[in-house]
PyMOL commands that place a pseudoatom at each C-alpha (Angstrom):
pseudoatom trace, name=CA, resn=MET, resi=1, chain=A, elem=C, hetatm=0, pos=[83.728, 135.450, 73.492]
pseudoatom trace, name=CA, resn=GLU, resi=2, chain=A, elem=C, hetatm=0, pos=[86.700, 137.629, 72.563]
pseudoatom trace, name=CA, resn=ASN, resi=3, chain=A, elem=C, hetatm=0, pos=[90.242, 136.250, 72.688]
pseudoatom trace, name=CA, resn=ASN, resi=4, chain=A, elem=C, hetatm=0, pos=[91.228, 138.267, 75.803]
pseudoatom trace, name=CA, resn=GLN, resi=5, chain=A, elem=C, hetatm=0, pos=[88.060, 137.185, 77.602]
pseudoatom trace, name=CA, resn=LYS, resi=6, chain=A, elem=C, hetatm=0, pos=[88.755, 133.533, 76.668]
pseudoatom trace, name=CA, resn=GLN, resi=7, chain=A, elem=C, hetatm=0, pos=[92.270, 133.840, 78.117]
pseudoatom trace, name=CA, resn=ASN, resi=8, chain=A, elem=C, hetatm=0, pos=[90.842, 135.511, 81.231]
pseudoatom trace, name=CA, resn=SER, resi=9, chain=A, elem=C, hetatm=0, pos=[88.270, 132.729, 81.663]
pseudoatom trace, name=CA, resn=LEU, resi=10, chain=A, elem=C, hetatm=0, pos=[90.911, 130.051, 81.090]
pseudoatom trace, name=CA, resn=GLU, resi=11, chain=A, elem=C, hetatm=0, pos=[93.131, 131.622, 83.741]
pseudoatom trace, name=CA, resn=LYS, resi=12, chain=A, elem=C, hetatm=0, pos=[90.272, 131.538, 86.275]
pseudoatom trace, name=CA, resn=ILE, resi=13, chain=A, elem=C, hetatm=0, pos=[89.387, 127.925, 85.374]
pseudoatom trace, name=CA, resn=LEU, resi=14, chain=A, elem=C, hetatm=0, pos=[92.989, 126.781, 85.770]
pseudoatom trace, name=CA, resn=TRP, resi=15, chain=A, elem=C, hetatm=0, pos=[93.385, 128.509, 89.148]
pseudoatom trace, name=CA, resn=SER, resi=16, chain=A, elem=C, hetatm=0, pos=[90.113, 126.948, 90.298]
pseudoatom trace, name=CA, resn=ILE, resi=17, chain=A, elem=C, hetatm=0, pos=[91.355, 123.533, 89.194]
pseudoatom trace, name=CA, resn=ALA, resi=18, chain=A, elem=C, hetatm=0, pos=[94.523, 124.147, 91.193]
pseudoatom trace, name=CA, resn=PHE, resi=19, chain=A, elem=C, hetatm=0, pos=[92.573, 125.132, 94.314]
pseudoatom trace, name=CA, resn=PRO, resi=20, chain=A, elem=C, hetatm=0, pos=[88.847, 125.834, 94.639]
pseudoatom trace, name=CA, resn=GLY, resi=21, chain=A, elem=C, hetatm=0, pos=[88.262, 129.482, 95.521]
pseudoatom trace, name=CA, resn=PHE, resi=22, chain=A, elem=C, hetatm=0, pos=[91.322, 130.913, 93.793]
pseudoatom trace, name=CA, resn=GLY, resi=23, chain=A, elem=C, hetatm=0, pos=[89.346, 131.724, 90.630]
pseudoatom trace, name=CA, resn=GLN, resi=24, chain=A, elem=C, hetatm=0, pos=[86.788, 133.575, 92.728]
pseudoatom trace, name=CA, resn=LEU, resi=25, chain=A, elem=C, hetatm=0, pos=[89.533, 135.600, 94.412]
pseudoatom trace, name=CA, resn=LEU, resi=26, chain=A, elem=C, hetatm=0, pos=[90.927, 136.532, 90.995]
pseudoatom trace, name=CA, resn=ASN, resi=27, chain=A, elem=C, hetatm=0, pos=[87.412, 137.568, 89.937]
pseudoatom trace, name=CA, resn=GLY, resi=28, chain=A, elem=C, hetatm=0, pos=[87.193, 139.865, 92.970]
pseudoatom trace, name=CA, resn=ARG, resi=29, chain=A, elem=C, hetatm=0, pos=[84.592, 137.667, 94.695]
pseudoatom trace, name=CA, resn=MET, resi=30, chain=A, elem=C, hetatm=0, pos=[86.485, 137.640, 97.984]
pseudoatom trace, name=CA, resn=ILE, resi=31, chain=A, elem=C, hetatm=0, pos=[83.805, 136.298, 100.325]
pseudoatom trace, name=CA, resn=LYS, resi=32, chain=A, elem=C, hetatm=0, pos=[82.782, 133.527, 97.935]
pseudoatom trace, name=CA, resn=GLY, resi=33, chain=A, elem=C, hetatm=0, pos=[86.457, 132.666, 97.321]
pseudoatom trace, name=CA, resn=ILE, resi=34, chain=A, elem=C, hetatm=0, pos=[87.281, 132.532, 101.025]
pseudoatom trace, name=CA, resn=ILE, resi=35, chain=A, elem=C, hetatm=0, pos=[84.213, 130.377, 101.742]
pseudoatom trace, name=CA, resn=LEU, resi=36, chain=A, elem=C, hetatm=0, pos=[85.209, 127.933, 98.985]
pseudoatom trace, name=CA, resn=ILE, resi=37, chain=A, elem=C, hetatm=0, pos=[88.797, 127.808, 100.258]
pseudoatom trace, name=CA, resn=ILE, resi=38, chain=A, elem=C, hetatm=0, pos=[87.602, 127.123, 103.808]
pseudoatom trace, name=CA, resn=LEU, resi=39, chain=A, elem=C, hetatm=0, pos=[85.209, 124.408, 102.572]
pseudoatom trace, name=CA, resn=GLU, resi=40, chain=A, elem=C, hetatm=0, pos=[88.003, 122.829, 100.529]
pseudoatom trace, name=CA, resn=VAL, resi=41, chain=A, elem=C, hetatm=0, pos=[90.363, 122.753, 103.501]
pseudoatom trace, name=CA, resn=ILE, resi=42, chain=A, elem=C, hetatm=0, pos=[87.724, 121.338, 105.864]
pseudoatom trace, name=CA, resn=ILE, resi=43, chain=A, elem=C, hetatm=0, pos=[86.610, 118.634, 103.431]
pseudoatom trace, name=CA, resn=ASN, resi=44, chain=A, elem=C, hetatm=0, pos=[90.206, 117.851, 102.508]
pseudoatom trace, name=CA, resn=LEU, resi=45, chain=A, elem=C, hetatm=0, pos=[91.291, 117.420, 106.123]
pseudoatom trace, name=CA, resn=GLN, resi=46, chain=A, elem=C, hetatm=0, pos=[88.184, 115.540, 107.278]
pseudoatom trace, name=CA, resn=SER, resi=47, chain=A, elem=C, hetatm=0, pos=[88.281, 113.132, 104.330]
pseudoatom trace, name=CA, resn=ASN, resi=48, chain=A, elem=C, hetatm=0, pos=[92.064, 112.544, 104.414]
pseudoatom trace, name=CA, resn=PHE, resi=49, chain=A, elem=C, hetatm=0, pos=[92.048, 113.505, 100.735]
pseudoatom trace, name=CA, resn=ASN, resi=50, chain=A, elem=C, hetatm=0, pos=[95.721, 114.494, 100.481]
pseudoatom trace, name=CA, resn=LYS, resi=51, chain=A, elem=C, hetatm=0, pos=[96.802, 111.244, 102.156]
pseudoatom trace, name=CA, resn=ALA, resi=52, chain=A, elem=C, hetatm=0, pos=[94.615, 109.295, 99.734]
pseudoatom trace, name=CA, resn=ILE, resi=53, chain=A, elem=C, hetatm=0, pos=[96.227, 111.170, 96.822]
pseudoatom trace, name=CA, resn=LEU, resi=54, chain=A, elem=C, hetatm=0, pos=[99.710, 110.333, 98.106]
pseudoatom trace, name=CA, resn=TYR, resi=55, chain=A, elem=C, hetatm=0, pos=[98.896, 106.644, 98.611]
pseudoatom trace, name=CA, resn=SER, resi=56, chain=A, elem=C, hetatm=0, pos=[97.265, 106.498, 95.182]
pseudoatom trace, name=CA, resn=PHE, resi=57, chain=A, elem=C, hetatm=0, pos=[100.302, 108.002, 93.476]
pseudoatom trace, name=CA, resn=TYR, resi=58, chain=A, elem=C, hetatm=0, pos=[102.473, 105.428, 95.249]
pseudoatom trace, name=CA, resn=GLY, resi=59, chain=A, elem=C, hetatm=0, pos=[100.174, 102.669, 93.997]
pseudoatom trace, name=CA, resn=GLU, resi=60, chain=A, elem=C, hetatm=0, pos=[99.011, 101.812, 97.516]
pseudoatom trace, name=CA, resn=ILE, resi=61, chain=A, elem=C, hetatm=0, pos=[95.321, 101.770, 96.598]
pseudoatom trace, name=CA, resn=ASP, resi=62, chain=A, elem=C, hetatm=0, pos=[94.223, 99.584, 99.528]
pseudoatom trace, name=CA, resn=GLN, resi=63, chain=A, elem=C, hetatm=0, pos=[95.827, 102.042, 101.940]
pseudoatom trace, name=CA, resn=ALA, resi=64, chain=A, elem=C, hetatm=0, pos=[94.162, 104.968, 100.135]
pseudoatom trace, name=CA, resn=ILE, resi=65, chain=A, elem=C, hetatm=0, pos=[90.786, 103.256, 100.492]
pseudoatom trace, name=CA, resn=THR, resi=66, chain=A, elem=C, hetatm=0, pos=[91.395, 102.502, 104.166]
pseudoatom trace, name=CA, resn=ILE, resi=67, chain=A, elem=C, hetatm=0, pos=[92.257, 106.060, 105.206]
pseudoatom trace, name=CA, resn=THR, resi=68, chain=A, elem=C, hetatm=0, pos=[89.595, 107.801, 103.094]
pseudoatom trace, name=CA, resn=ASN, resi=69, chain=A, elem=C, hetatm=0, pos=[86.585, 109.138, 104.951]
pseudoatom trace, name=CA, resn=TYR, resi=70, chain=A, elem=C, hetatm=0, pos=[84.023, 108.726, 102.184]
pseudoatom trace, name=CA, resn=GLN, resi=71, chain=A, elem=C, hetatm=0, pos=[81.288, 110.557, 104.107]
pseudoatom trace, name=CA, resn=TRP, resi=72, chain=A, elem=C, hetatm=0, pos=[83.374, 113.730, 103.858]
pseudoatom trace, name=CA, resn=LEU, resi=73, chain=A, elem=C, hetatm=0, pos=[85.006, 113.145, 100.472]
pseudoatom trace, name=CA, resn=MET, resi=74, chain=A, elem=C, hetatm=0, pos=[81.636, 112.805, 98.753]
pseudoatom trace, name=CA, resn=PHE, resi=75, chain=A, elem=C, hetatm=0, pos=[81.136, 116.568, 99.250]
pseudoatom trace, name=CA, resn=TYR, resi=76, chain=A, elem=C, hetatm=0, pos=[84.317, 117.357, 97.305]
pseudoatom trace, name=CA, resn=PRO, resi=77, chain=A, elem=C, hetatm=0, pos=[83.206, 116.795, 93.662]
pseudoatom trace, name=CA, resn=CYS, resi=78, chain=A, elem=C, hetatm=0, pos=[80.301, 119.237, 93.922]
pseudoatom trace, name=CA, resn=ILE, resi=79, chain=A, elem=C, hetatm=0, pos=[82.342, 121.934, 95.673]
pseudoatom trace, name=CA, resn=TYR, resi=80, chain=A, elem=C, hetatm=0, pos=[85.253, 121.446, 93.260]
pseudoatom trace, name=CA, resn=LEU, resi=81, chain=A, elem=C, hetatm=0, pos=[83.246, 121.526, 90.044]
pseudoatom trace, name=CA, resn=PHE, resi=82, chain=A, elem=C, hetatm=0, pos=[80.989, 124.332, 91.269]
pseudoatom trace, name=CA, resn=ALA, resi=83, chain=A, elem=C, hetatm=0, pos=[84.079, 126.435, 92.037]
pseudoatom trace, name=CA, resn=ILE, resi=84, chain=A, elem=C, hetatm=0, pos=[85.392, 125.847, 88.508]
pseudoatom trace, name=CA, resn=TRP, resi=85, chain=A, elem=C, hetatm=0, pos=[82.027, 126.668, 86.906]
pseudoatom trace, name=CA, resn=ASP, resi=86, chain=A, elem=C, hetatm=0, pos=[81.480, 129.718, 89.072]
pseudoatom trace, name=CA, resn=ALA, resi=87, chain=A, elem=C, hetatm=0, pos=[84.929, 131.165, 88.357]
pseudoatom trace, name=CA, resn=TYR, resi=88, chain=A, elem=C, hetatm=0, pos=[84.387, 130.605, 84.643]
pseudoatom trace, name=CA, resn=LYS, resi=89, chain=A, elem=C, hetatm=0, pos=[80.919, 132.181, 84.721]
pseudoatom trace, name=CA, resn=ASP, resi=90, chain=A, elem=C, hetatm=0, pos=[82.050, 135.195, 86.765]
pseudoatom trace, name=CA, resn=SER, resi=91, chain=A, elem=C, hetatm=0, pos=[84.927, 135.822, 84.356]
pseudoatom trace, name=CA, resn=GLY, resi=92, chain=A, elem=C, hetatm=0, pos=[82.510, 136.225, 81.452]
pseudoatom trace, name=CA, resn=GLY, resi=93, chain=A, elem=C, hetatm=0, pos=[82.120, 132.624, 80.332]
pseudoatom trace, name=CA, resn=GLY, resi=94, chain=A, elem=C, hetatm=0, pos=[79.040, 130.493, 80.505]
pseudoatom trace, name=CA, resn=GLN, resi=95, chain=A, elem=C, hetatm=0, pos=[76.943, 132.697, 78.247]
pseudoatom trace, name=CA, resn=SER, resi=96, chain=A, elem=C, hetatm=0, pos=[75.796, 129.906, 75.925]
pseudoatom trace, name=CA, resn=PRO, resi=97, chain=A, elem=C, hetatm=0, pos=[72.602, 128.037, 76.749]
pseudoatom trace, name=CA, resn=PHE, resi=98, chain=A, elem=C, hetatm=0, pos=[73.001, 125.120, 79.155]
pseudoatom trace, name=CA, resn=GLU, resi=99, chain=A, elem=C, hetatm=0, pos=[76.776, 125.561, 79.298]
pseudoatom trace, name=CA, resn=PHE, resi=100, chain=A, elem=C, hetatm=0, pos=[76.686, 124.503, 82.960]
pseudoatom trace, name=CA, resn=ILE, resi=101, chain=A, elem=C, hetatm=0, pos=[75.364, 120.995, 82.198]
pseudoatom trace, name=CA, resn=PRO, resi=102, chain=A, elem=C, hetatm=0, pos=[78.760, 119.248, 81.691]
pseudoatom trace, name=CA, resn=PHE, resi=103, chain=A, elem=C, hetatm=0, pos=[79.951, 120.650, 85.026]
pseudoatom trace, name=CA, resn=VAL, resi=104, chain=A, elem=C, hetatm=0, pos=[76.860, 119.337, 86.822]
pseudoatom trace, name=CA, resn=THR, resi=105, chain=A, elem=C, hetatm=0, pos=[76.981, 115.896, 85.205]
pseudoatom trace, name=CA, resn=SER, resi=106, chain=A, elem=C, hetatm=0, pos=[80.703, 115.678, 85.946]
pseudoatom trace, name=CA, resn=ALA, resi=107, chain=A, elem=C, hetatm=0, pos=[80.062, 116.400, 89.628]
pseudoatom trace, name=CA, resn=TYR, resi=108, chain=A, elem=C, hetatm=0, pos=[77.410, 113.688, 89.651]
pseudoatom trace, name=CA, resn=PHE, resi=109, chain=A, elem=C, hetatm=0, pos=[79.526, 111.058, 87.894]
pseudoatom trace, name=CA, resn=VAL, resi=110, chain=A, elem=C, hetatm=0, pos=[82.658, 111.814, 89.932]
pseudoatom trace, name=CA, resn=THR, resi=111, chain=A, elem=C, hetatm=0, pos=[80.553, 111.277, 93.054]
pseudoatom trace, name=CA, resn=VAL, resi=112, chain=A, elem=C, hetatm=0, pos=[79.254, 107.978, 91.642]
pseudoatom trace, name=CA, resn=GLY, resi=113, chain=A, elem=C, hetatm=0, pos=[82.838, 106.996, 90.815]
pseudoatom trace, name=CA, resn=LEU, resi=114, chain=A, elem=C, hetatm=0, pos=[83.819, 107.769, 94.383]
pseudoatom trace, name=CA, resn=ILE, resi=115, chain=A, elem=C, hetatm=0, pos=[80.964, 105.656, 95.745]
pseudoatom trace, name=CA, resn=TYR, resi=116, chain=A, elem=C, hetatm=0, pos=[82.156, 102.608, 93.784]
pseudoatom trace, name=CA, resn=SER, resi=117, chain=A, elem=C, hetatm=0, pos=[85.873, 103.314, 94.114]
pseudoatom trace, name=CA, resn=SER, resi=118, chain=A, elem=C, hetatm=0, pos=[86.505, 100.804, 96.895]
pseudoatom trace, name=CA, resn=THR, resi=119, chain=A, elem=C, hetatm=0, pos=[85.040, 97.866, 94.953]
pseudoatom trace, name=CA, resn=LEU, resi=120, chain=A, elem=C, hetatm=0, pos=[84.886, 98.549, 91.210]
pseudoatom trace, name=CA, resn=GLU, resi=121, chain=A, elem=C, hetatm=0, pos=[87.755, 97.104, 89.208]
pseudoatom trace, name=CA, resn=ILE, resi=122, chain=A, elem=C, hetatm=0, pos=[88.611, 98.072, 85.650]
pseudoatom trace, name=CA, resn=PHE, resi=123, chain=A, elem=C, hetatm=0, pos=[90.403, 95.307, 83.767]
pseudoatom trace, name=CA, resn=GLY, resi=124, chain=A, elem=C, hetatm=0, pos=[91.012, 93.649, 87.133]
pseudoatom trace, name=CA, resn=ILE, resi=125, chain=A, elem=C, hetatm=0, pos=[92.581, 96.769, 88.645]
pseudoatom trace, name=CA, resn=LEU, resi=126, chain=A, elem=C, hetatm=0, pos=[91.109, 98.432, 91.724]
pseudoatom trace, name=CA, resn=MET, resi=127, chain=A, elem=C, hetatm=0, pos=[91.395, 102.151, 91.005]
pseudoatom trace, name=CA, resn=GLY, resi=128, chain=A, elem=C, hetatm=0, pos=[90.547, 103.523, 94.457]
pseudoatom trace, name=CA, resn=PRO, resi=129, chain=A, elem=C, hetatm=0, pos=[89.184, 106.870, 95.651]
pseudoatom trace, name=CA, resn=ILE, resi=130, chain=A, elem=C, hetatm=0, pos=[91.398, 109.030, 93.440]
pseudoatom trace, name=CA, resn=TRP, resi=131, chain=A, elem=C, hetatm=0, pos=[91.820, 107.373, 90.048]
pseudoatom trace, name=CA, resn=LEU, resi=132, chain=A, elem=C, hetatm=0, pos=[88.288, 106.019, 89.524]
pseudoatom trace, name=CA, resn=PRO, resi=133, chain=A, elem=C, hetatm=0, pos=[86.598, 109.382, 90.173]
pseudoatom trace, name=CA, resn=ILE, resi=134, chain=A, elem=C, hetatm=0, pos=[89.107, 111.031, 87.829]
pseudoatom trace, name=CA, resn=LEU, resi=135, chain=A, elem=C, hetatm=0, pos=[88.137, 108.532, 85.112]
pseudoatom trace, name=CA, resn=PHE, resi=136, chain=A, elem=C, hetatm=0, pos=[84.490, 109.336, 85.740]
pseudoatom trace, name=CA, resn=VAL, resi=137, chain=A, elem=C, hetatm=0, pos=[85.112, 113.018, 84.902]
pseudoatom trace, name=CA, resn=GLY, resi=138, chain=A, elem=C, hetatm=0, pos=[85.325, 112.007, 81.239]
pseudoatom trace, name=CA, resn=VAL, resi=139, chain=A, elem=C, hetatm=0, pos=[82.052, 110.092, 81.506]
pseudoatom trace, name=CA, resn=GLY, resi=140, chain=A, elem=C, hetatm=0, pos=[80.385, 113.082, 83.146]
pseudoatom trace, name=CA, resn=VAL, resi=141, chain=A, elem=C, hetatm=0, pos=[81.656, 115.587, 80.585]
pseudoatom trace, name=CA, resn=THR, resi=142, chain=A, elem=C, hetatm=0, pos=[80.655, 113.350, 77.658]
pseudoatom trace, name=CA, resn=ILE, resi=143, chain=A, elem=C, hetatm=0, pos=[77.153, 112.720, 78.973]
pseudoatom trace, name=CA, resn=GLY, resi=144, chain=A, elem=C, hetatm=0, pos=[76.837, 116.406, 79.893]
pseudoatom trace, name=CA, resn=LEU, resi=145, chain=A, elem=C, hetatm=0, pos=[77.750, 117.499, 76.380]
pseudoatom trace, name=CA, resn=ILE, resi=146, chain=A, elem=C, hetatm=0, pos=[75.201, 115.070, 74.915]
pseudoatom trace, name=CA, resn=VAL, resi=147, chain=A, elem=C, hetatm=0, pos=[72.479, 116.244, 77.315]
pseudoatom trace, name=CA, resn=ARG, resi=148, chain=A, elem=C, hetatm=0, pos=[73.360, 119.877, 76.583]
pseudoatom trace, name=CA, resn=LYS, resi=149, chain=A, elem=C, hetatm=0, pos=[73.104, 119.286, 72.831]
pseudoatom trace, name=CA, resn=ILE, resi=150, chain=A, elem=C, hetatm=0, pos=[69.701, 117.611, 73.271]
pseudoatom trace, name=CA, resn=LEU, resi=151, chain=A, elem=C, hetatm=0, pos=[68.455, 120.464, 75.467]
pseudoatom trace, name=CA, resn=ILE, resi=152, chain=A, elem=C, hetatm=0, pos=[69.654, 123.061, 72.963]
pseudoatom trace, name=CA, resn=MET, resi=153, chain=A, elem=C, hetatm=0, pos=[67.871, 121.223, 70.136]
pseudoatom trace, name=CA, resn=LEU, resi=154, chain=A, elem=C, hetatm=0, pos=[64.672, 120.995, 72.209]
pseudoatom trace, name=CA, resn=PHE, resi=155, chain=A, elem=C, hetatm=0, pos=[64.944, 124.630, 73.284]
pseudoatom trace, name=CA, resn=ILE, resi=156, chain=A, elem=C, hetatm=0, pos=[65.584, 125.907, 69.774]
pseudoatom trace, name=CA, resn=LYS, resi=157, chain=A, elem=C, hetatm=0, pos=[62.852, 123.660, 68.358]
pseudoatom trace, name=CA, resn=SER, resi=158, chain=A, elem=C, hetatm=0, pos=[60.331, 124.853, 70.936]
pseudoatom trace, name=CA, resn=LYS, resi=159, chain=A, elem=C, hetatm=0, pos=[61.251, 128.520, 70.268]
pseudoatom trace, name=CA, resn=GLY, resi=160, chain=A, elem=C, hetatm=0, pos=[60.903, 127.992, 66.522]
pseudoatom trace, name=CA, resn=THR, resi=161, chain=A, elem=C, hetatm=0, pos=[57.431, 126.488, 66.739]
for i in range(1, 161): cmd.bond("trace and resi %d" % i, "trace and resi %d" % (i + 1))
show_as sticks, trace
zoom trace
């Protein structure tokens, strides 16, 4: 990927991280961008996500857990990470084999982190519905990169034989 295209893709990724759908709008994918923005707003409001973020930043994890509607918030990781991947792909990225895998595994592990966020403690600290899923992003990316490398080796090996 050329330097300008890398900068273009990075811009779209960062806007998608800021708010799902913005990267699509910048890529000229207006309908897809608007749909992602609407989904983000609906899920955010129904799950009380912003309130949970505020309580988590204030260290009021029990309150964040109490107000979170997990049934709604569990949709968020897939929408969020898909929006990032899609904006990256539409801006010219994602051309390498299996480049999507870390995004998919991150969505999965963030969802798992969310599921356990009301009970799982790390070093005796309850992380809650914001911090534990954020920690699980790293797990998802790492496992995704390993799986991607294995798939590339298998794909290349099978093409070579």
